[in-house]
C-alpha positions in Angstrom: -106.1 132.8 -2.6 -107.9 135.1 -5.0 -110.7 133.8 -7.2 -109.8 133.2 -10.8 -111.5 135.7 -13.1 -113.1 134.1 -16.1 -113.6 135.8 -19.5 -116.9 135.9 -21.2 -117.6 132.8 -23.2 -118.5 133.6 -26.8 -121.0 132.0 -29.1 -119.6 130.8 -32.4 -122.9 131.6 -34.2 -122.7 135.4 -34.9 -119.8 136.5 -37.2 -118.9 138.2 -40.4 -115.8 139.2 -42.5 -114.6 142.5 -43.9 -112.1 142.3 -46.7 -110.5 145.5 -48.1 -112.3 146.5 -51.4 -115.1 144.0 -51.1 -118.6 144.2 -49.6 -118.9 142.9 -46.0 -119.2 139.2 -46.3 -121.8 137.4 -44.2 -120.7 133.8 -44.0 -122.2 130.6 -42.8 -119.0 129.1 -41.5 -115.4 130.2 -40.9 -112.5 127.8 -40.2 -108.7 127.8 -40.5 -108.0 130.6 -38.0 -104.7 129.3 -36.9 -100.9 128.9 -37.1 -98.3 126.4 -36.3 -94.5 126.0 -36.2 -92.6 123.0 -37.4 -90.9 121.3 -34.5 -87.2 120.6 -34.9 -85.8 118.0 -32.6 -82.1 118.6 -31.7 -80.1 115.7 -30.4 -77.6 116.8 -27.7 -75.4 115.4 -25.1 -75.5 116.9 -21.6 -72.6 117.5 -19.2 -72.8 113.9 -17.9 -72.6 112.5 -21.5 -76.3 111.4 -21.5 -78.2 111.9 -24.7 -81.1 114.4 -24.6 -83.5 115.9 -27.0 -84.4 119.6 -27.2 -87.4 120.8 -29.3 -87.1 124.2 -30.9 -89.5 126.1 -33.2 -89.0 125.8 -36.9 -90.8 127.4 -39.9 -94.0 129.3 -39.0 -97.0 128.6 -41.3 -100.5 130.0 -41.4 -103.5 127.9 -42.1 -105.7 129.0 -44.9 -108.9 130.7 -43.8 -111.9 128.9 -45.2 -115.1 130.9 -45.7 -118.4 129.2 -46.6 -121.4 131.2 -47.5 -124.6 130.9 -49.4 -124.4 131.9 -53.1 -126.2 135.1 -53.7 -126.1 137.9 -56.2 -122.9 139.4 -54.8 -120.1 138.1 -57.0 -117.2 139.8 -55.1 -115.5 136.7 -53.9 -115.8 135.0 -57.3 -114.6 138.1 -59.2 -111.5 138.3 -56.8 -110.7 134.6 -57.4 -111.2 134.9 -61.1 -108.8 137.9 -61.3 -106.2 135.8 -59.5 -106.7 133.0 -62.0 -106.6 135.3 -65.1 -104.1 137.9 -64.1 -102.1 136.4 -61.2 -101.8 137.4 -57.5 -99.8 140.6 -58.0 -101.9 143.5 -56.8 -104.7 141.2 -55.5 -103.6 140.7 -51.9 -106.1 142.2 -49.4 -106.2 142.7 -45.7 -109.3 141.7 -43.7 -111.0 141.4 -40.3 -113.1 138.6 -38.9 -115.6 139.8 -36.3 -117.4 137.7 -33.7 -120.4 139.6 -32.5 -123.1 139.3 -29.8 -126.8 139.1 -30.6 -127.0 143.0 -30.7 -124.1 143.1 -33.3 -121.5 144.4 -30.9 -118.0 143.1 -31.7 -116.8 140.8 -29.0 -113.5 139.6 -30.5 -111.7 140.2 -33.8 -108.9 138.7 -35.8 -107.0 140.6 -38.5 -105.3 138.9 -41.4 -102.9 140.4 -43.9 -102.0 139.9 -47.6 -104.8 137.4 -48.3 -105.7 136.1 -51.7 -108.2 133.4 -52.7 -106.3 130.3 -53.5 -109.3 128.0 -53.9 -113.0 128.4 -54.9 -115.5 125.5 -54.7 -119.2 125.4 -55.2 -121.0 122.9 -53.0 -123.1 120.0 -54.4 -126.2 120.8 -56.3 -128.9 118.2 -55.3 -132.4 118.5 -56.8 -134.4 117.0 -53.9 -133.1 119.1 -51.0 -134.0 122.4 -49.5 -130.4 123.2 -48.5 -128.7 126.4 -49.5 -126.2 126.3 -52.4 -122.8 127.2 -50.8 -119.6 128.7 -52.1 -116.4 127.9 -50.3 -113.4 130.2 -50.6 -109.9 129.5 -49.2 -107.8 132.5 -48.4 -104.0 132.1 -48.2 -102.5 134.9 -46.1 -99.3 136.1 -44.6 -100.3 136.7 -41.0 -103.0 136.6 -38.4 -103.4 138.5 -35.2 -106.2 138.4 -32.5 -106.9 142.0 -31.8 -109.5 141.7 -29.1 
């Protein structure tokens, strides 16, 4: 029997996001890279008259991508969100790429998302007696996700 070839394990600690029309976004945390189908259970009777259940895929949905980053002088994400609030989503959908890189900055894997728009913007807690970074959290609704490499 041939040996099973293993892929390279990737660290989840080096990554960034590029969104069309915005500066490259260095983020502290990314989550929500995923999709799921509703499961529809169909009740059927087999040839012997016995009841059986078949599960088939239903509606596909994409999880919102959640970006958390330290607040800095770049207002790109806030400006994009504010435009959606004040003018609506028409013309504001953008494509983007999430890169996971090694310590030298070489892309090791990527996901592309399409037609994204910021559906939520939250500023983290401001606590006077802490040394923690002030974070902004942006949720991106999108219409598709593909792992490219």
